[in-house]
SEKE-370835 format. One record per residue (C-alpha): residue number from 1; x, y, z. Coordinates in pm, 1 decimal. Example, Ala and Ser with C-alpha at 12.3 -4.5 7.8 and 13.67 -1.06 7.14 Angstrom:
2
 num        X        Y        Z
   1   1230.0   -450.0    780.0
   2   1367.0   -106.0    714.0
END
This chain:
370
 num        X        Y        Z
   1   -969.9   -252.5  -1243.6
   2   -700.7   -513.1  -1202.5
   3   -668.5   -844.8  -1006.0
   4   -352.3   -890.8   -790.7
   5   -187.8  -1157.4   -581.8
   6      1.9  -1050.4   -273.3
   7    220.7  -1327.4   -132.0
   8    264.8  -1270.8    247.5
   9    -31.7  -1055.6    231.0
  10   -148.1  -1130.3    570.1
  11    174.7   -998.1    726.9
  12    242.1   -636.0    842.5
  13    337.6   -460.3    506.1
  14    119.0   -721.0    308.8
  15   -198.4   -602.6    468.5
  16   -125.4   -241.9    398.6
  17    -44.5   -325.2     30.9
  18   -380.1   -508.3     19.7
  19   -571.3   -223.7    172.6
  20   -389.2     17.6    -70.5
  21   -484.4   -188.4   -371.0
  22   -848.5   -243.7   -267.0
  23   -893.7    133.2   -217.8
  24   -757.3    188.0   -559.2
  25  -1047.5    -31.4   -683.8
  26   -856.6   -359.0   -756.2
  27   -933.4   -714.9   -654.9
  28   -688.3   -877.4   -438.7
  29   -585.1  -1229.9   -358.5
  30   -356.7  -1330.2    -72.3
  31   -139.7  -1625.4    -30.8
  32     16.4  -1655.7    329.2
  33    151.7  -1948.2    522.1
  34     28.8  -1783.4    859.3
  35    354.7  -1895.8   1048.8
  36    310.3  -1905.1   1423.3
  37    628.0  -1662.8   1481.4
  38    441.5  -1387.1   1287.8
  39     72.5  -1453.0   1354.0
  40     80.9  -1624.3   1682.8
  41    -29.7  -1978.3   1792.6
  42   -330.2  -2136.5   1625.2
  43   -361.4  -1889.4   1333.7
  44   -523.5  -2137.2   1107.0
  45   -726.7  -1844.4    915.4
  46   -714.8  -1472.1    910.0
  47   -899.1  -1213.7    738.3
  48   -739.5   -932.1    532.6
  49   -939.0   -619.2    456.8
  50  -1043.9   -616.8     88.9
  51   -890.5   -944.1      0.6
  52   -947.1  -1319.3    -57.4
  53   -711.4  -1512.4    158.2
  54   -575.4  -1852.6     76.4
  55   -355.2  -2050.7    319.8
  56    -51.3  -2194.6    161.0
  57    331.4  -2210.0    152.8
  58    501.5  -2014.4   -145.0
  59    714.9  -2341.8   -170.8
  60    416.9  -2543.0   -245.9
  61    366.1  -2550.7   -620.6
  62    -11.6  -2635.1   -603.1
  63    -98.1  -2347.6   -362.0
  64     98.7  -2107.8   -581.5
  65    -72.1  -2251.9   -897.4
  66   -407.7  -2193.7   -751.9
  67   -322.9  -1856.8   -609.3
  68   -190.5  -1710.5   -944.3
  69   -483.4  -1820.7  -1152.0
  70   -637.5  -1521.5  -1310.9
  71   -432.6  -1256.0  -1168.0
  72   -258.3   -965.3  -1379.3
  73     29.3   -897.7  -1125.8
  74    200.9  -1029.9   -830.5
  75    340.4   -857.6   -517.2
  76    591.7  -1099.0   -378.4
  77    628.0  -1023.4    -14.7
  78    636.0  -1365.2    131.4
  79    960.9  -1409.1    321.8
  80   1130.8  -1513.6    642.9
  81   1255.8  -1195.7    799.5
  82   1532.6  -1113.0   1060.2
  83   1906.9  -1063.3   1039.2
  84   1990.5  -1230.5   1376.8
  85   1770.4  -1537.2   1334.1
  86   1903.5  -1606.8    976.5
  87   2252.2  -1647.6   1113.3
  88   2143.2  -1971.2   1278.8
  89   1827.4  -2099.9   1124.0
  90   2005.4  -2074.2    772.6
  91   1817.1  -2355.0    606.3
  92   1480.0  -2192.1    696.0
  93   1560.4  -1860.4    542.5
  94   1720.9  -2000.7    223.3
  95   1427.2  -2230.6    178.7
  96   1157.7  -1987.7    251.7
  97   1308.8  -1684.8     82.9
  98   1486.3  -1830.9   -222.1
  99   1325.7  -2171.9   -300.4
 100    986.3  -2003.4   -246.3
 101   1065.6  -1745.2   -498.9
 102   1182.7  -2005.6   -740.5
 103    864.2  -2196.5   -713.5
 104    667.6  -1900.9   -774.4
 105    854.5  -1798.4  -1067.8
 106    843.7  -2146.7  -1218.0
 107    477.6  -2141.2  -1187.3
 108    463.3  -1806.0  -1363.7
 109    598.4  -1949.8  -1661.6
 110    280.9  -2143.5  -1731.7
 111     40.4  -1841.9  -1600.4
 112    220.8  -1525.0  -1689.6
 113    133.5  -1198.4  -1557.9
 114    195.7   -836.6  -1663.2
 115    432.8   -739.5  -1380.7
 116    582.9   -875.2  -1059.2
 117    698.8   -655.0   -778.7
 118    933.1   -824.4   -525.4
 119   1007.0   -679.1   -174.7
 120   1384.1   -647.4   -131.3
 121   1585.0   -514.8    158.6
 122   1829.7   -232.9    250.8
 123   2036.4   -514.7    414.0
 124   2179.9   -610.4     66.5
 125   2397.3   -289.7    104.7
 126   2571.8   -407.0    418.0
 127   2720.8    -88.1    526.7
 128   2574.0    215.7    376.0
 129   2773.8    464.2    182.6
 130   3039.6    676.4    343.5
 131   3275.4    948.9    256.6
 132   3626.3   1058.4    392.2
 133   3704.8   1390.9    547.6
 134   3832.5   1525.9    191.7
 135   3495.2   1418.1     29.4
 136   3603.4   1086.8   -140.6
 137   3309.3    849.7   -153.3
 138   3377.4    500.4     -9.6
 139   3146.8    217.2   -123.9
 140   3322.2    -77.4     17.7
 141   3353.9     21.3    403.8
 142   3354.0   -272.8    650.0
 143   3462.0   -292.1   1002.2
 144   3749.0   -467.5   1141.4
 145   3638.8   -735.7   1377.9
 146   3929.1   -678.6   1605.8
 147   3830.9   -308.3   1643.9
 148   3467.2   -412.5   1710.6
 149   3582.6   -667.8   1967.7
 150   3782.0   -385.2   2135.3
 151   3457.1   -161.2   2158.6
 152   3543.8     58.1   1848.6
 153   3218.5     70.9   1648.2
 154   3338.5    353.2   1413.0
 155   3375.4    273.1   1051.9
 156   3728.7    368.6    931.6
 157   3937.1    350.2    639.6
 158   4216.7     80.5    609.9
 159   4442.8    356.3    747.6
 160   4230.4    418.4   1056.4
 161   4042.6    740.1    952.7
 162   3693.6    767.1   1048.0
 163   3434.2    790.6    783.8
 164   3116.9    993.3    765.8
 165   2779.3    791.4    677.4
 166   2594.6    948.8    379.5
 167   2272.3    854.1    201.3
 168   2288.1    532.9     12.2
 169   2145.4    516.8   -326.3
 170   2097.5    198.5   -573.5
 171   2446.0    239.1   -753.2
 172   2616.4    146.8   -428.2
 173   2738.7   -222.0   -485.9
 174   2588.5   -488.0   -257.9
 175   2797.4   -620.9     29.2
 176   2598.8   -905.8    199.6
 177   2680.0   -927.2    570.8
 178   2398.8  -1179.8    682.7
 179   2229.6  -1477.3    556.3
 180   1913.6  -1278.5    548.7
 181   2074.4  -1016.8    316.4
 182   2191.2  -1305.8    104.8
 183   1842.1  -1441.7     59.1
 184   1686.1  -1104.6     -3.3
 185   1944.6  -1023.1   -283.6
 186   1888.6  -1369.5   -422.6
 187   1501.1  -1319.9   -428.9
 188   1537.9   -967.9   -608.1
 189   1780.4  -1099.5   -880.4
 190   1574.6  -1400.0   -942.6
 191   1279.4  -1188.3  -1011.9
 192   1470.6   -929.4  -1233.5
 193   1633.0  -1223.8  -1412.1
 194   1318.4  -1402.4  -1481.9
 195   1127.2  -1095.7  -1589.7
 196   1401.1  -1013.9  -1843.3
 197   1399.8  -1375.7  -1982.1
 198   1012.0  -1417.3  -2004.4
 199    942.1  -1066.4  -2111.2
 200    745.7   -987.8  -1784.4
 201    783.8   -676.2  -1618.1
 202    971.1   -682.9  -1299.2
 203   1051.6   -438.2  -1015.7
 204   1254.2   -480.4   -685.8
 205   1186.9   -244.7   -404.8
 206   1471.5   -216.6   -150.4
 207   1283.7   -146.0    182.2
 208   1441.1     33.6    481.3
 209   1313.1    -11.4    832.4
 210    934.6    -19.3    813.9
 211    722.4     91.8   1111.4
 212    373.5    157.2   1198.0
 213     83.1    -29.6   1369.8
 214     25.3   -387.3   1289.9
 215    370.2   -532.1   1322.2
 216    398.7   -859.1   1505.4
 217    497.5   -764.0   1867.8
 218    573.9  -1114.2   1952.0
 219    849.0  -1160.2   1689.0
 220   1172.7  -1004.4   1821.9
 221   1357.8  -1049.1   1495.0
 222   1174.0   -799.4   1289.1
 223   1081.9   -440.9   1344.4
 224   1316.0   -213.9   1566.6
 225   1010.3    -11.9   1686.7
 226    787.2   -318.4   1741.1
 227   1073.0   -458.2   1960.2
 228   1117.5   -153.5   2146.0
 229    744.1   -104.7   2182.6
 230    715.4   -474.5   2330.1
 231    979.2   -428.2   2580.6
 232    834.4    -76.4   2695.8
 233    480.8   -216.6   2718.0
 234    613.6   -471.2   2953.8
 235    791.2   -219.5   3150.5
 236   1148.3   -351.9   3027.9
 237   1411.8   -130.4   2883.9
 238   1456.8   -173.8   2500.1
 239   1803.0   -339.6   2442.3
 240   2026.9   -183.4   2181.5
 241   2357.1   -344.2   2049.5
 242   2670.8   -143.5   2027.9
 243   2673.4    215.9   2176.3
 244   2332.1    293.7   2033.9
 245   2473.2    573.7   1797.9
 246   2432.1    363.8   1486.8
 247   2196.8    531.3   1231.1
 248   1894.9    371.5   1043.7
 249   1624.0    508.1    824.7
 250   1243.6    450.2    914.8
 251    958.3    470.5    675.6
 252    605.2    454.0    759.4
 253    411.0    136.4    633.1
 254    130.7    346.7    469.1
 255    412.3    515.1    259.4
 256    557.5    172.1    175.3
 257    219.7     43.0     75.6
 258    166.8    320.3   -173.4
 259    521.4    264.0   -322.1
 260    432.4    -87.7   -412.7
 261    124.4     30.8   -573.6
 262    296.7    293.6   -768.1
 263    586.3     22.1   -855.4
 264    314.0   -192.9  -1023.7
 265    158.1    108.0  -1209.6
 266    452.4    317.8  -1327.5
 267    593.6    217.6  -1677.1
 268    910.9    374.2  -1580.3
 269    976.8    120.8  -1295.7
 270   1010.3   -167.4  -1522.2
 271   1330.2   -347.6  -1453.0
 272   1438.1   -135.8  -1173.2
 273   1576.0   -166.0   -827.6
 274   1442.7    114.0   -620.1
 275   1508.5    232.4   -258.5
 276   1200.5    275.2    -38.4
 277   1289.0    482.7    270.5
 278   1216.4    817.1    435.5
 279   1545.9    958.1    318.9
 280   1630.0   1068.7    687.9
 281   1838.5    901.6    941.6
 282   1811.2    840.0   1307.6
 283   2041.2    731.3   1591.6
 284   1895.5    402.6   1746.3
 285   1907.9    531.2   2099.6
 286   1705.3    851.0   1989.2
 287   1447.0    628.8   1822.2
 288   1411.0    423.4   2159.5
 289   1358.4    737.2   2348.2
 290   1091.8    874.5   2094.4
 291    913.4    544.3   2124.8
 292    910.9    559.0   2512.9
 293    806.6    923.7   2516.8
 294    507.1    843.5   2292.3
 295    417.9    539.4   2517.5
 296    416.4    774.1   2823.4
 297    706.1    573.8   2970.1
 298   1011.5    713.7   3166.1
 299   1215.7    391.5   3055.0
 300   1549.1    450.8   2901.8
 301   1714.5    201.8   2666.0
 302   1977.3    -53.0   2786.0
 303   2274.9     14.4   2559.4
 304   2458.8   -337.9   2567.9
 305   2812.5   -224.7   2430.3
 306   2819.9   -556.9   2254.2
 307   2807.9   -637.1   1878.6
 308   2571.4   -882.0   1693.2
 309   2715.0  -1075.4   1418.1
 310   2569.1   -979.6   1079.7
 311   2483.8   -615.5   1190.5
 312   2610.2   -313.0   1023.9
 313   2684.2     33.7   1164.5
 314   2506.9    296.8    933.9
 315   2269.5    263.8    627.0
 316   2000.5    518.6    543.2
 317   1836.3    586.9    197.9
 318   1877.7    826.2    -82.2
 319   1531.6    814.4   -232.7
 320   1597.5   1039.7   -557.0
 321   1524.3    734.9   -791.8
 322   1203.3    676.4   -611.2
 323   1102.2   1028.1   -637.4
 324   1192.5   1017.0  -1010.6
 325   1045.3    717.5  -1137.7
 326    752.8    654.5   -886.8
 327    667.0   1009.1   -802.7
 328    711.3    874.7   -435.6
 329    725.1   1108.8   -153.2
 330    713.7   1010.4    211.4
 331    412.1   1145.4    383.9
 332    484.7   1030.8    738.3
 333    787.6   1053.6    973.9
 334    898.8    951.9   1321.3
 335    904.5   1311.5   1422.7
 336    566.9   1430.4   1297.9
 337    408.1   1352.7   1619.3
 338     90.6   1153.7   1491.2
 339    287.0    840.4   1367.6
 340    455.4    742.3   1700.5
 341    124.0    839.6   1865.4
 342    -60.5    602.3   1639.7
 343    183.6    318.0   1704.0
 344    164.0    364.3   2073.1
 345   -205.0    346.0   2082.6
 346   -207.1     49.1   1868.4
 347     28.7   -118.3   2116.5
 348   -173.4    -33.2   2403.6
 349   -474.6   -216.2   2255.2
 350   -265.0   -530.0   2199.5
 351   -177.0   -834.0   2410.0
 352    201.8   -801.9   2393.9
 353    456.9  -1090.6   2440.7
 354    809.5   -981.5   2495.1
 355   1056.4  -1246.9   2343.6
 356   1365.5  -1018.8   2340.2
 357   1540.6  -1209.7   2618.5
 358   1475.6  -1535.5   2428.1
 359   1628.2  -1394.4   2116.8
 360   1934.8  -1293.1   2303.2
 361   1991.0  -1628.6   2456.4
 362   1963.7  -1778.5   2113.4
 363   2231.7  -1556.6   1969.4
 364   2460.9  -1570.3   2270.8
 365   2453.8  -1938.0   2297.1
 366   2578.0  -1950.5   1929.1
 367   2858.1  -1695.8   1981.8
 368   2683.2  -1453.1   1768.9
 369   2704.4  -1167.3   2027.0
 370   3041.5  -1037.4   2131.1
END
């Protein structure tokens, strides 16, 4: 039995990681700032199943020092999350994500652990991997802002040839399209550089879109399915940027929690960056309709035909490396029936606050939607 710290352990993914570890027989500590946007107003304290909870900001050295005392490993999930919000609350994201990680690592110099596993993000890839009609792989695809402004959402070559999205693996170079992506890449690289310098094992998991019960329904900046569910629960249409045909990868939170445990346990994972996704891709409009059907609602999504600054068109995972190094295989999917039914039942049991319109106002006021 080992003792682990989970930073951000009171959050959506963190709670599932704690449960996964406790069920495997480990002792678990949580360090979480319990911010209002995620946990709601007045969240002075929370309980996390199978874990001791310490309230504290990961940027506070004393809180971190107390939290890492006596632990064998650290799962670093504490972060500000959301592409759109990161584009106007820049100091908040850089401070919370990158300064917070720096404080954690500095304290680990004096209290070393066997391994640290950090939550990174698929957002670091920017656009995913593409190929041309003749099969040539394109790793540096970017859309022309002028074409986007004209309503052409397709990713094309410089000559205008449309490109086909394919699975993205870890060999694709990063291409940072948002402040959030920048901070997540900084987090993962800080951890990997630190681990190499101080001879502590380090692993970075690049998470794709995580779904499942427990996600903050009042936070419109994180979780596509949580956002859709909140709108539908309030009788409102889910709003989708562009034409809704952009493709994403959705992975169940239970599978993600298992991947974190495996990343701590498997010697082969040392020093690696590993995708954690479902290995499947879904058009966003199809996902919105699937959620509505699971919730018993006839509501159809509102396709805005507008682009949001920092968004990419297509990115979905190739999880061959996770299979090889972690023995990871997703056990849940969007279309298996039970996953979305479980989510719908959980949403029905919650008090939902829909803040999607507030998010849109913030973005539009700053010229981040065109």
